[in-house]
C-alpha positions, 0 to 999 in steps of 0.5 A, a space after each residue: 021650856 028650853 033646856 039649859 045650855 050645857 057648858 064645856 068641861 075644862 080639860 084637866 090634862 092640860 094642867 099636868 106638869 110634863 116633867 120630861 121637859 125639865 133638866 135633870 139638876 140632880 144628874 148634871 151636879 156630879 159632873 160639875 163637882 168632879 170638873 172643880 176638883 179636877 181643876 183644884 188638883 191640877 192647881 195644887 200639882 202645879 204649885 207643888 211642882 213649882 215649889 219643888 223646882 225652886 226649892 227642893 231641887 236647888 236645895 239638893 243641887 251640888 255645891 261648886 266652887 267657882 271663880 269669876 274670870 278676870 284678866 290678870 298679870 304676874 301670878 308667880 307673884 301674886 299681890 297680897 292685898 288690893 285697895 282702892 283710892 285716889 291719886 294726890 300730889 304730896 307737894 301742892 299749894 294754892 298760890 295766893 299773894 301777900 298783898 291785895 291788888 288788881 291782876 295786870 300781868 298773868 303768865 301762866 296757863 292750865 297745865 304750864 310747867 313752871 320752875 321755882 322763881 318763875 313769875 306767876 302773875 303781877 299785881 297793880 303797884 301804883 298806890 305801892 309806888 306812890 307810898 314808896 315815893 312819899 316814904 323816901 321823901 320823909 326818909 330824906 328829911 328824917 336823916 338831915 334832921 338826924 345828921 343836923 342834931 348829930 352835929 350839934 351834939 358834937 358842938 355841945 349845942 343840942 340835947 341828948 334827948 333831941 338826938 335820940 328823937 331825931 335818931 328814932 325818926 330816921 330808923 322809923 323812916 328807913 324801916 318804912 321804906 324797906 317795908 314798902 319795898 317788901 311789898 313792891 316785891 311781893 306785887 310780883 307773885 312768883 313759884 315756890 317750887 317746880 310744878 305744873 299749873 293744875 288750875 288757874 283761878 283768876 284772870 287779868 283785871 280781877 282783884 285779888 285779896 290777900 289770906 291775911 285780909 280775908 282772915 282778919 277783915 272778914 270782908 274780902 274773900 281770900 283768893 288764890 291765883 292758880 294751884 301749883 302740884 308737883 306731879 313727881 310727888 304723886 302718890 295713891 291714897 287708899 283705904 285699907 280694911 282694919 282687918 287687913 292692916 297687919 298685912 302691910 308696912 311702911 316701906 312695902 313694895 306695891 303696884 299702882 294702876 289707874 282706871 284711866 289707862 288700863 293694863 298699865 302699872 306703875 312701881 310704888 312704895 308704902 310710904 305712910 300709914 296714917 295713925 288713926 283709923 275711921 271708926 264709921 268705916 273700919 278702914 285705915 288710909 295708907 299713902 303709897 308713893 309712886 316711883 316713876 309717875 311720869 306725865 300721864 298720871 294726874 291728881 284725883 285719878 281713881 287708882 287700885 294699889 296691890 301690896 306685894 311681897 317683892 317689888 316688880 320687874 320690868 318684865 313684870 310690869 311690861 306683861 299684859 293681862 291674861 286669863 289664868 285659871 286653876 289647872 283642876 278647872 280644866 278637864 280634857 280641853 273643856 271648863 264648866 261655866 255657870 250660867 245665870 240660871 245657875 246651870 252648867 255650860 261646858 265650853 271648850 278652850 285654847 290653853 297656853 302656859 302653865 305657871 305655879 299650878 295655874 293654866 293660860 286661857 287663850 280662848 273660849 271664855 271671857 272676862 266676867 264669866 264664872 268658872 267651876 275650879 274644882 270636881 269638874 268632872 263630876 258635872 253634867 251639861 245644864 245640871 243646877 248647881 249651887 255656888 260656893 265662894 267665888 
């Protein structure tokens, strides 16, 4: 009898879990937690520092009074008020013929100077001449009939009614001739006053309709031959705020400048305050007459008017614009500039004349720089400041 084959026993040791090879999760958790907290605290610190620099530091920065540098003149006679507007000619006209017709001659061009009575344009008069010839023929017939009836009346042959009728027809024919002669004269368009042709609105061969026909018939648009302006009557029309209107008065001297010619000034006088205000804009328009406009100023140019206590002298008008600062803005030959970051930057400057508490700056700063005007000695280079009134 054979013995049963002995089976191998399973190795129970192989089923044992080796815990030495597993990562220790509990030991790594505190490290990750510390890292997260460090990052959070760092972010809080950065945000806090940013907020401090953005809100706390500027709020504690000193308040300084500044002015923006702009070259000016005549600081001894500073303007009381400045206002902007545009130039207009007080005397100007759109020249339109009284009757319609085709332009056969044009004696003008843009920019041409003309005198009162000069021929500007000539309209075609063929039809009007034919009407005049017919009217003259009719006038001759009615005059002969009137003379005949008058002779018969003296002889006692005709009646008073026939004589009166002949006389009425004669006068009507005469009036018709005179009217056509006036129309013939109106075919020649002349300048109503001395001036300059600002705009030419037609050419030879175009048909120009009269204002009357354009308004009554409604079919032909009224056309202008040209626009005539008297440049000697140029004035500046500017807007003055309601709150400042009490500062100005009619007859007040003024100084006019235009953007087209920087550095040049013209004398002016306040001619009229328009007796109405603009409710929406809260402004009142005033008109300033330019006393000696010359040939360079033109209508519709942008203008700035400075209202003065006293009229400018020739020397003041010819004085070039300079940079003037309050004397308190210059300390030991330096001025304090506020840059775009609202930090102080000291610059050395070269000074010139002193006038009425102001000092001329020849070099070191430029137009548009913002300069501290008071307590400059208390500031430091790179210091953050807050801006007061400009």
